[in-house]
N, CA, C and O of each residue as an XYZ file, in Angstrom:
708
protein
N    -152.161    267.780    -67.908
C    -152.087    266.315    -67.844
C    -152.940    265.667    -68.905
O    -153.941    266.184    -69.401
N    -152.438    264.470    -69.206
C    -153.010    263.709    -70.268
C    -154.376    263.136    -69.783
O    -154.454    262.687    -68.639
N    -155.470    263.136    -70.626
C    -156.783    262.623    -70.250
C    -156.749    261.178    -69.913
O    -157.629    260.714    -69.188
N    -155.685    260.345    -70.441
C    -155.600    258.922    -70.148
C    -155.218    258.684    -68.744
O    -155.702    257.779    -68.064
N    -154.284    259.574    -68.310
C    -153.763    259.459    -66.956
C    -154.828    259.913    -65.914
O    -154.806    259.396    -64.797
N    -155.666    260.762    -66.195
C    -156.795    261.153    -65.404
C    -157.740    260.002    -65.318
O    -158.287    259.735    -64.248
N    -157.951    259.319    -66.385
C    -158.890    258.078    -66.345
C    -158.356    257.122    -65.609
O    -159.077    256.491    -64.835
N    -156.968    256.842    -65.724
C    -156.247    255.702    -64.937
C    -156.272    256.121    -63.521
O    -156.572    255.257    -62.698
N    -155.995    257.354    -63.097
C    -156.000    257.744    -61.696
C    -157.323    257.584    -61.108
O    -157.433    257.209    -59.941
N    -158.404    257.862    -61.889
C    -159.826    257.769    -61.422
C    -160.132    256.376    -61.231
O    -160.775    256.043    -60.235
N    -159.736    255.506    -62.089
C    -159.954    254.113    -62.037
C    -159.257    253.385    -60.873
O    -159.828    252.503    -60.231
N    -157.987    253.794    -60.626
C    -157.159    253.283    -59.421
C    -157.875    253.737    -58.255
O    -158.100    252.908    -57.374
N    -158.296    255.013    -58.105
C    -158.974    255.551    -56.914
C    -160.256    254.764    -56.720
O    -160.533    254.306    -55.611
N    -161.028    254.599    -57.753
C    -162.289    253.992    -57.666
C    -162.115    252.484    -57.102
O    -162.836    251.977    -56.243
N    -161.025    251.868    -57.750
C    -160.688    250.485    -57.347
C    -160.415    250.293    -55.944
O    -160.898    249.358    -55.306
N    -159.529    251.300    -55.380
C    -159.127    251.269    -54.010
C    -160.366    251.561    -53.135
O    -160.537    250.909    -52.105
N    -161.210    252.493    -53.504
C    -162.451    252.783    -52.766
C    -163.392    251.473    -52.813
O    -163.973    251.135    -51.781
N    -163.525    250.838    -53.838
C    -164.240    249.591    -53.942
C    -163.652    248.537    -53.153
O    -164.444    247.792    -52.577
N    -162.383    248.324    -53.011
C    -161.746    247.257    -52.314
C    -161.949    247.628    -50.806
O    -162.212    246.714    -50.025
N    -161.843    248.936    -50.343
C    -162.154    249.263    -49.010
C    -163.581    248.955    -48.650
O    -163.899    248.386    -47.605
N    -164.413    249.356    -49.561
C    -165.882    249.031    -49.317
C    -166.149    247.619    -49.112
O    -166.972    247.241    -48.277
N    -165.386    246.711    -49.952
C    -165.552    245.304    -49.881
C    -165.093    244.731    -48.499
O    -165.724    243.843    -47.925
N    -163.929    245.310    -47.994
C    -163.392    244.845    -46.713
C    -164.482    245.212    -45.679
O    -164.979    244.346    -44.959
N    -164.828    246.461    -45.624
C    -165.930    246.928    -44.658
C    -167.188    246.038    -44.829
O    -167.748    245.591    -43.828
N    -167.619    245.785    -46.011
C    -168.832    244.962    -46.121
C    -168.571    243.564    -45.566
O    -169.442    243.033    -44.878
N    -167.481    242.971    -45.810
C    -167.080    241.644    -45.277
C    -167.121    241.599    -43.758
O    -167.658    240.663    -43.165
N    -166.559    242.599    -43.151
C    -166.567    242.664    -41.663
C    -167.942    242.953    -41.138
O    -168.329    242.439    -40.088
N    -168.681    243.758    -41.841
C    -170.073    243.911    -41.421
C    -170.855    242.645    -41.594
O    -171.714    242.351    -40.763
N    -170.603    241.866    -42.645
C    -171.339    240.572    -42.820
C    -171.033    239.587    -41.654
O    -171.905    238.971    -41.040
N    -169.659    239.508    -41.414
C    -169.277    238.601    -40.178
C    -169.990    239.055    -38.907
O    -170.561    238.245    -38.175
N    -169.948    240.306    -38.669
C    -170.585    240.838    -37.420
C    -172.066    240.514    -37.478
O    -172.653    240.149    -36.459
N    -172.676    240.634    -38.625
C    -174.091    240.276    -38.749
C    -174.380    238.871    -38.456
O    -175.393    238.551    -37.834
N    -173.463    237.963    -38.912
C    -173.646    236.487    -38.701
C    -173.546    236.228    -37.243
O    -174.317    235.426    -36.717
N    -172.600    236.889    -36.528
C    -172.480    236.740    -35.101
C    -173.767    237.168    -34.390
O    -174.318    236.466    -33.543
N    -174.206    238.358    -34.786
C    -175.594    238.917    -34.169
C    -176.662    237.975    -34.490
O    -177.561    237.789    -33.670
N    -176.645    237.361    -35.615
C    -177.834    236.383    -35.966
C    -177.654    235.208    -34.999
O    -178.637    234.779    -34.396
N    -176.503    234.698    -34.834
C    -176.257    233.524    -33.949
C    -176.589    233.850    -32.533
O    -177.170    233.015    -31.839
N    -176.266    234.964    -32.088
C    -176.639    235.469    -30.673
C    -178.132    235.656    -30.571
O    -178.691    235.392    -29.506
N    -178.819    236.100    -31.619
C    -180.253    236.279    -31.555
C    -180.988    234.996    -31.670
O    -182.116    234.893    -31.188
N    -180.379    233.964    -32.312
C    -181.001    232.579    -32.284
C    -180.875    231.975    -30.973
O    -181.793    231.293    -30.517
N    -179.691    232.202    -30.272
C    -179.547    231.608    -28.815
C    -180.527    232.365    -27.903
O    -181.163    231.734    -27.059
N    -180.657    233.569    -28.028
C    -181.519    234.383    -27.220
C    -183.092    233.963    -27.469
O    -183.911    233.908    -26.551
N    -183.356    233.710    -28.673
C    -184.699    233.232    -29.054
C    -185.019    231.835    -28.460
O    -186.124    231.590    -27.977
N    -184.026    230.941    -28.513
C    -184.095    229.605    -27.917
C    -184.372    229.800    -26.422
O    -185.293    229.183    -25.886
N    -183.615    230.623    -25.759
C    -183.750    230.852    -24.298
C    -185.130    231.471    -24.020
O    -185.791    231.025    -23.082
N    -185.594    232.451    -24.766
C    -186.884    232.918    -24.574
C    -187.936    231.871    -24.609
O    -188.839    231.828    -23.773
N    -187.798    230.966    -25.661
C    -188.779    229.903    -25.778
C    -188.781    228.939    -24.588
O    -189.818    228.456    -24.132
N    -187.568    228.694    -24.119
C    -187.453    227.744    -22.905
C    -188.117    228.473    -21.717
O    -188.835    227.878    -20.914
N    -187.845    229.768    -21.647
C    -188.570    230.503    -20.508
C    -190.088    230.519    -20.665
O    -190.792    230.381    -19.665
N    -190.594    230.672    -21.808
C    -192.066    230.597    -22.104
C    -192.516    229.173    -21.715
O    -193.507    229.049    -20.996
N    -191.828    228.078    -22.160
C    -192.221    226.703    -21.745
C    -192.224    226.481    -20.272
O    -193.109    225.822    -19.726
N    -191.205    227.047    -19.609
C    -191.175    226.859    -18.147
C    -192.294    227.659    -17.397
O    -192.838    227.194    -16.395
N    -192.602    228.836    -17.901
C    -193.697    229.561    -17.283
C    -195.067    228.885    -17.583
O    -195.986    228.966    -16.767
N    -195.188    228.251    -18.702
C    -196.391    227.484    -19.056
C    -196.537    226.246    -18.092
O    -197.620    225.932    -17.599
N    -195.404    225.594    -17.872
C    -195.528    224.452    -16.829
C    -195.745    224.947    -15.557
O    -196.512    224.302    -14.841
N    -195.159    226.109    -15.052
C    -195.469    226.620    -13.768
C    -196.934    227.008    -13.619
O    -197.550    226.792    -12.575
N    -197.454    227.559    -14.641
C    -198.919    227.962    -14.624
C    -199.744    226.724    -14.519
O    -200.675    226.670    -13.716
N    -199.419    225.669    -15.348
C    -200.300    224.440    -15.268
C    -200.212    223.802    -13.900
O    -201.170    223.231    -13.379
N    -198.937    223.931    -13.303
C    -198.757    223.275    -11.958
C    -199.587    224.032    -10.926
O    -200.135    223.418    -10.011
N    -199.697    225.438    -11.066
C    -200.393    226.267    -10.106
C    -201.848    225.940    -10.223
O    -202.551    225.991     -9.213
N    -202.387    225.581    -11.474
C    -203.809    225.284    -11.607
C    -204.189    223.878    -11.485
O    -205.362    223.549    -11.660
N    -203.183    222.930    -11.167
C    -203.424    221.590    -11.093
C    -204.251    221.247     -9.923
O    -203.992    221.667     -8.796
N    -205.310    220.432    -10.216
C    -206.126    219.816     -9.134
C    -205.447    218.653     -8.482
O    -205.142    217.702     -9.201
N    -205.184    218.620     -7.238
C    -204.687    217.417     -6.567
C    -205.482    217.168     -5.267
O    -205.825    218.041     -4.470
N    -205.725    215.834     -5.174
C    -206.427    215.358     -3.972
C    -205.819    214.095     -3.581
O    -206.272    213.035     -4.012
N    -204.872    214.135     -2.830
C    -204.276    212.972     -2.218
C    -204.271    213.004     -0.820
O    -203.692    213.879     -0.176
N    -204.995    211.933     -0.256
C    -205.064    211.866      1.289
C    -204.583    210.360      1.647
O    -204.785    209.387      0.920
N    -203.998    210.341      2.733
C    -203.413    208.985      3.202
C    -204.189    208.426      4.366
O    -204.573    209.105      5.318
N    -204.382    207.163      4.215
C    -204.978    206.482      5.378
C    -204.158    205.290      5.616
O    -203.777    204.617      4.658
N    -203.832    204.950      6.929
C    -203.004    203.753      7.208
C    -203.886    202.614      7.480
O    -204.905    202.726      8.161
N    -203.466    201.447      6.912
C    -204.313    200.259      7.067
C    -203.498    199.321      7.910
O    -202.484    198.763      7.491
N    -203.999    199.171      9.143
C    -203.339    198.372     10.115
C    -203.916    196.939     10.163
O    -203.257    195.968     10.534
N    -205.222    196.889      9.749
C    -205.856    195.560      9.704
C    -205.048    194.444      9.000
O    -204.950    193.311      9.471
N    -204.469    194.846      7.823
C    -203.737    193.884      7.021
C    -202.325    193.763      7.458
O    -201.572    193.032      6.815
N    -201.878    194.446      8.546
C    -200.559    194.459      8.956
C    -200.311    193.442     10.148
O    -199.182    193.354     10.631
N    -201.291    192.727     10.592
C    -201.103    191.846     11.731
C    -200.890    190.437     11.237
O    -201.544    190.013     10.284
N    -200.032    189.733     11.833
C    -199.719    188.378     11.518
C    -199.313    187.622     12.719
O    -198.328    187.953     13.380
N    -200.111    186.542     13.029
C    -199.828    185.795     14.134
C    -199.956    186.547     15.474
O    -199.251    186.242     16.436
N    -200.839    187.503     15.516
C    -201.044    188.309     16.812
C    -200.022    189.424     17.006
O    -200.024    190.135     18.011
N    -199.136    189.553     15.994
C    -198.145    190.690     16.030
C    -198.244    191.567     14.861
O    -198.445    191.128     13.729
N    -198.098    192.848     15.150
C    -198.141    193.873     14.040
C    -196.801    193.625     13.299
O    -195.769    193.525     13.964
N    -196.776    193.524     11.980
C    -195.634    193.247     11.319
C    -195.258    194.381     10.169
O    -194.164    194.398      9.604
N    -196.196    195.213      9.937
C    -195.827    196.137      8.718
C    -196.917    197.323      8.803
O    -197.712    197.513      9.723
N    -196.771    198.021      7.708
C    -197.524    199.224      7.569
C    -198.023    199.272      6.105
O    -197.248    199.023      5.181
N    -199.345    199.600      5.893
C    -199.905    199.778      4.505
C    -200.545    201.155      4.407
O    -201.383    201.534      5.225
N    -200.157    201.837      3.461
C    -200.795    203.150      3.297
C    -201.707    203.170      2.036
O    -201.334    202.647      0.985
N    -202.874    203.768      2.163
C    -203.831    203.746      1.057
C    -204.014    205.214      0.650
O    -204.167    206.077      1.514
N    -203.997    205.505     -0.675
C    -204.351    206.754     -1.161
C    -205.822    206.890     -1.332
O    -206.382    206.423     -2.324
N    -206.479    207.533     -0.368
C    -207.949    207.598     -0.316
C    -208.454    208.929     -1.055
O    -209.633    209.271     -0.969
N    -207.564    209.624     -1.743
C    -207.874    210.867     -2.542
C    -208.357    210.458     -3.864
O    -208.709    209.303     -4.106
N    -208.373    211.487     -4.782
C    -208.916    211.323     -6.086
C    -207.900    211.413     -7.216
O    -208.274    211.161     -8.361
N    -206.611    211.765     -6.964
C    -205.587    211.849     -7.879
C    -204.328    211.039     -7.552
O    -204.100    210.804     -6.365
N    -203.602    210.649     -8.369
C    -202.406    209.770     -8.162
C    -201.269    210.589     -7.350
O    -201.182    211.816     -7.388
N    -200.478    209.808     -6.667
C    -199.256    210.308     -5.961
C    -198.051    209.750     -6.714
O    -198.079    208.564     -7.042
N    -197.092    210.437     -6.986
C    -195.902    210.002     -7.647
C    -194.724    210.179     -6.769
O    -194.744    211.023     -5.873
N    -193.592    209.344     -7.007
C    -192.477    209.373     -6.260
C    -192.668    209.503     -4.813
O    -192.134    210.425     -4.197
N    -193.485    208.527     -4.176
C    -193.927    208.540     -2.819
C    -192.839    207.989     -1.887
O    -192.168    207.008     -2.208
N    -192.688    208.599     -0.799
C    -191.719    208.128      0.170
C    -192.508    208.156      1.558
O    -192.941    209.234      1.964
N    -192.691    207.032      2.260
C    -193.182    206.831      3.508
C    -192.141    206.754      4.484
O    -191.169    206.044      4.225
N    -192.199    207.435      5.672
C    -191.211    207.323      6.713
C    -191.873    207.026      7.978
O    -192.759    207.781      8.378
N    -191.522    205.980      8.656
C    -192.039    205.596      9.903
C    -190.928    205.817     10.907
O    -189.946    205.075     10.864
N    -191.014    206.838     11.861
C    -189.899    207.097     12.760
C    -190.397    207.200     14.144
O    -191.203    208.082     14.440
N    -189.963    206.349     15.008
C    -190.532    206.193     16.317
C    -189.475    206.415     17.377
O    -188.382    205.848     17.367
N    -189.893    207.309     18.325
C    -189.014    207.723     19.424
C    -188.612    206.362     20.146
O    -189.444    205.472     20.323
N    -187.300    206.255     20.548
C    -186.833    205.137     21.197
C    -186.371    203.900     20.279
O    -185.808    202.908     20.742
N    -186.656    204.066     19.021
C    -186.281    202.897     18.190
C    -184.941    203.080     17.552
O    -184.171    202.138     17.368
N    -184.662    204.420     17.193
C    -183.337    204.738     16.730
C    -183.304    204.958     15.282
O    -182.776    205.996     14.884
N    -183.809    204.102     14.411
C    -183.789    204.398     12.921
C    -185.119    204.448     12.408
O    -186.070    203.954     13.013
N    -185.212    205.037     11.301
C    -186.602    205.169     10.589
C    -186.701    204.047      9.540
O    -185.703    203.655      8.936
N    -187.840    203.578      9.354
C    -188.073    202.673      8.233
C    -188.713    203.511      7.164
O    -189.579    204.345      7.430
N    -188.250    203.265      5.891
C    -188.656    203.981      4.741
C    -189.166    203.079      3.606
O    -188.611    202.019      3.317
N    -190.169    203.520      3.028
C    -190.718    202.810      1.770
C    -190.786    203.798      0.682
O    -191.207    204.929      0.924
N    -190.407    203.461     -0.491
C    -190.548    204.229     -1.644
C    -191.468    203.549     -2.596
O    -191.439    202.325     -2.723
N    -192.311    204.331     -3.290
C    -193.205    203.755     -4.287
C    -193.229    204.737     -5.449
O    -193.383    205.941     -5.244
N    -193.069    204.198     -6.736
C    -193.119    205.121     -7.930
C    -194.419    205.856     -8.025
O    -194.459    207.053     -8.312
N    -195.503    205.116     -7.778
C    -196.862    205.723     -8.012
C    -197.821    204.927     -7.114
O    -197.778    203.701     -7.015
N    -198.784    205.803     -6.398
C    -199.836    205.111     -5.770
C    -201.110    205.739     -6.260
O    -201.403    206.900     -5.975
N    -201.874    204.947     -7.010
C    -203.065    205.423     -7.597
C    -204.133    205.614     -6.581
O    -204.057    205.027     -5.502
N    -205.195    206.460     -6.885
C    -206.320    206.573     -5.868
C    -207.030    205.158     -5.679
O    -207.380    204.444     -6.619
N    -207.187    204.865     -4.374
C    -207.797    203.621     -3.960
C    -206.857    202.505     -3.773
O    -207.266    201.449     -3.291
N    -205.548    202.667     -4.141
C    -204.502    201.700     -4.078
C    -203.759    201.866     -2.879
O    -203.867    202.923     -2.257
N    -202.961    200.884     -2.446
C    -202.114    201.063     -1.228
C    -200.747    200.468     -1.507
O    -200.520    199.646     -2.395
N    -199.851    200.973     -0.649
C    -198.446    200.446     -0.717
C    -198.146    200.159      0.704
O    -198.421    200.907      1.642
N    -197.499    198.891      0.790
C    -197.224    198.306      2.158
C    -195.751    197.862      2.304
O    -195.044    197.601      1.331
N    -195.345    197.797      3.562
C    -193.962    197.307      3.726
C    -193.873    196.823      5.263
O    -194.697    197.172      6.109
N    -192.829    196.021      5.509
C    -192.565    195.533      6.864
C    -191.903    196.747      7.508
O    -191.066    197.444      6.933
N    -192.352    196.943      8.763
C    -191.693    198.079      9.501
C    -191.396    197.621     10.864
O    -192.343    197.394     11.617
N    -190.159    197.457     11.276
C    -189.711    197.129     12.679
C    -190.081    198.262     13.601
O    -190.551    198.070     14.722
N    -189.834    199.525     13.052
C    -190.186    200.684     13.988
C    -191.631    200.674     14.311
O    -192.013    200.838     15.469
N    -192.499    200.473     13.258
C    -193.935    200.532     13.552
C    -194.306    199.287     14.573
O    -195.066    199.469     15.524
N    -193.787    198.185     14.331
C    -193.954    197.027     15.224
C    -193.601    197.329     16.644
O    -194.331    197.012     17.584
N    -192.397    197.987     16.780
C    -191.959    198.438     18.114
C    -192.879    199.392     18.780
O    -193.098    199.314     19.989
N    -193.486    200.395     17.930
C    -194.328    201.353     18.540
C    -195.748    200.675     18.869
O    -196.389    201.010     19.865
N    -196.157    199.784     18.042
C    -197.410    199.124     18.377
C    -197.371    198.265     19.648
O    -198.311    198.220     20.442
N    -196.148    197.543     19.797
C    -195.891    196.760     20.990
C    -195.800    197.515     22.235
O    -196.317    197.136     23.287
N    -195.074    198.685     22.082
C    -194.919    199.624     23.248
C    -196.183    200.257     23.733
O    -196.352    200.550     24.916
N    -197.099    200.467     22.760
C    -198.305    201.131     23.094
C    -199.554    200.212     23.127
O    -200.671    200.687     22.920
N    -199.380    198.995     23.368
C    -200.482    198.003     23.156
C    -201.644    198.341     24.226
O    -202.819    198.094     23.954
N    -201.283    198.883     25.383
C    -202.255    199.240     26.426
C    -203.141    200.334     25.975
O    -204.243    200.415     26.519
N    -202.826    201.172     25.075
C    -203.480    202.387     24.701
C    -204.388    202.038     23.380
O    -204.995    202.944     22.807
N    -204.444    200.842     22.978
C    -205.168    200.365     21.810
C    -204.755    201.276     20.629
O    -205.532    202.096     20.139
N    -203.461    201.084     20.192
C    -202.897    201.905     19.235
C    -203.539    201.771     17.804
O    -203.824    200.658     17.364
N    -203.762    202.917     17.089
C    -204.281    202.804     15.800
C    -203.236    202.895     14.684
O    -203.329    202.209     13.667
N    -202.242    203.756     14.902
C    -201.089    203.835     14.006
C    -199.872    204.582     14.527
O    -199.986    205.481     15.361
N    -198.768    204.216     14.049
C    -197.480    204.978     14.517
C    -197.399    206.323     13.835
O    -198.128    206.590     12.879
N    -196.527    207.157     14.317
C    -196.337    208.483     13.608
C    -195.594    208.186     12.311
O    -194.719    207.322     12.253
N    -195.973    208.931     11.272
C    -195.365    208.706      9.925
C    -195.439    210.055      9.182
O    -196.255    210.950      9.401
N    -194.401    210.051      8.219
C    -194.378    211.171      7.237
C    -194.598    210.609      5.857
O    -194.215    209.471      5.584
N    -195.181    211.348      5.019
C    -195.332    210.990      3.585
C    -194.882    212.134      2.719
O    -195.331    213.264      2.914
N    -193.987    211.873      1.742
C    -193.530    212.881      0.842
C    -193.972    212.392     -0.602
O    -193.788    211.215     -0.911
N    -194.476    213.168     -1.373
C    -194.905    212.787     -2.691
C    -194.982    213.960     -3.670
O    -194.903    215.122     -3.271
N    -195.136    213.638     -4.956
C    -195.418    214.800     -5.935
C    -196.574    214.445     -6.720
O    -196.933    213.273     -6.839
N    -197.218    215.495     -7.303
C    -198.347    215.275     -8.229
C    -197.899    214.983     -9.552
O    -196.721    215.117     -9.882
N    -198.940    214.527    -10.441
C    -198.507    214.264    -11.857
C    -197.750    215.440    -12.499
O    -196.880    215.185    -13.332
N    -198.003    216.596    -12.194
C    -197.329    217.687    -12.780
C    -196.024    218.227    -12.033
O    -195.297    219.118    -12.471
N    -195.861    217.572    -10.894
C    -194.591    217.882    -10.060
C    -194.701    218.708     -8.884
O    -193.685    219.135     -8.335
N    -195.906    218.977     -8.438
C    -196.062    219.689     -7.167
C    -195.691    218.828     -6.061
O    -196.223    217.720     -5.984
N    -194.770    219.234     -5.119
C    -194.272    218.403     -4.084
C    -195.003    218.740     -2.847
O    -195.259    219.918     -2.601
N    -195.389    217.705     -1.981
C    -196.185    217.784     -0.890
C    -195.514    216.863      0.152
O    -194.999    215.788     -0.155
N    -195.555    217.348      1.377
C    -195.174    216.567      2.569
C    -196.141    216.690      3.688
O    -196.566    217.804      3.996
N    -196.553    215.518      4.377
C    -197.470    215.589      5.355
C    -196.881    214.829      6.603
O    -196.215    213.803      6.466
N    -197.138    215.341      7.718
C    -196.696    214.647      9.003
C    -198.023    214.166      9.659
O    -199.011    214.896      9.740
N    -197.980    212.930     10.108
C    -199.129    212.389     10.789
C    -198.665    211.969     12.148
O    -197.719    211.192     12.277
N    -199.367    212.511     13.238
C    -199.014    212.036     14.588
C    -199.518    210.658     14.816
O    -200.394    210.120     14.138
N    -198.848    210.089     15.900
C    -199.437    208.717     16.203
C    -200.901    208.915     16.712
O    -201.304    209.969     17.204
N    -201.627    207.829     16.547
C    -202.974    207.860     16.914
C    -203.356    206.585     17.820
O    -203.054    205.452     17.444
N    -204.001    206.809     18.976
C    -204.430    205.694     19.810
C    -205.764    206.010     20.215
O    -206.102    207.194     20.194
N    -206.605    205.094     20.595
C    -207.988    205.265     21.135
C    -207.882    205.830     22.544
O    -208.743    206.637     22.893
N    -207.027    205.527     23.289
C    -206.825    206.069     24.734
C    -205.588    206.867     24.729
O    -204.644    206.587     23.990
N    -205.585    207.895     25.578
C    -204.531    208.730     25.773
C    -203.665    208.261     26.918
O    -204.223    207.770     27.899
N    -202.389    208.365     26.880
C    -201.523    207.980     27.847
C    -201.702    208.938     29.165
O    -201.664    210.165     29.068
N    -201.898    208.262     30.387
C    -202.056    209.128     31.478
C    -200.787    210.074     31.689
O    -199.656    209.717     31.360
N    -201.077    211.332     32.278
C    -200.021    212.209     32.559
C    -198.940    211.533     33.488
O    -199.283    210.858     34.458
N    -197.836    211.708     33.206
C    -196.810    210.980     34.134
C    -195.744    210.567     33.237
O    -194.688    210.159     33.722
N    -195.909    210.632     31.975
C    -194.714    210.276     31.029
C    -194.854    209.020     30.376
O    -195.885    208.351     30.442
N    -193.793    208.675     29.721
C    -193.781    207.394     28.792
C    -193.594    206.229     29.703
O    -193.171    206.294     30.857
N    -193.958    205.149     29.055
C    -193.800    203.772     29.811
C    -192.474    203.296     29.408
O    -192.045    202.224     29.836
């Protein structure tokens, strides 16, 4: 064989091998790009998980002191009980507060919502259910009707408390009036 044909054959074989290697390298590069994109998404999700865990840890360590006191003295008008006022007597604010006064025999509940009740401040509203309960229990010297309070702390801990009705005197056994 002629040495030029050997050189040409070797060059063609080398070119074909180089073209095949280029195709394989291109495919590998595209797969690497996909893997990099998937790794970036996984990294973002891992960061979100770390942020969520940090918030959970902060919430678990959060100091909250919210206590509710009902203020009936300011709820009397013309000798009749007209509303309910709740005071946060704790040390920390309550957010997204919902007060529910629900009285047996009244039928519906009265609901008050407040965006935030700071320590020492109060939120009040007219409550027909509370007025009904106070009138119904006037002989027992009623202090406050039954109510529920639902709120969250500044970091998002949700709390709900149920408060039973309170009177100075107990109703004699024998049932409701």
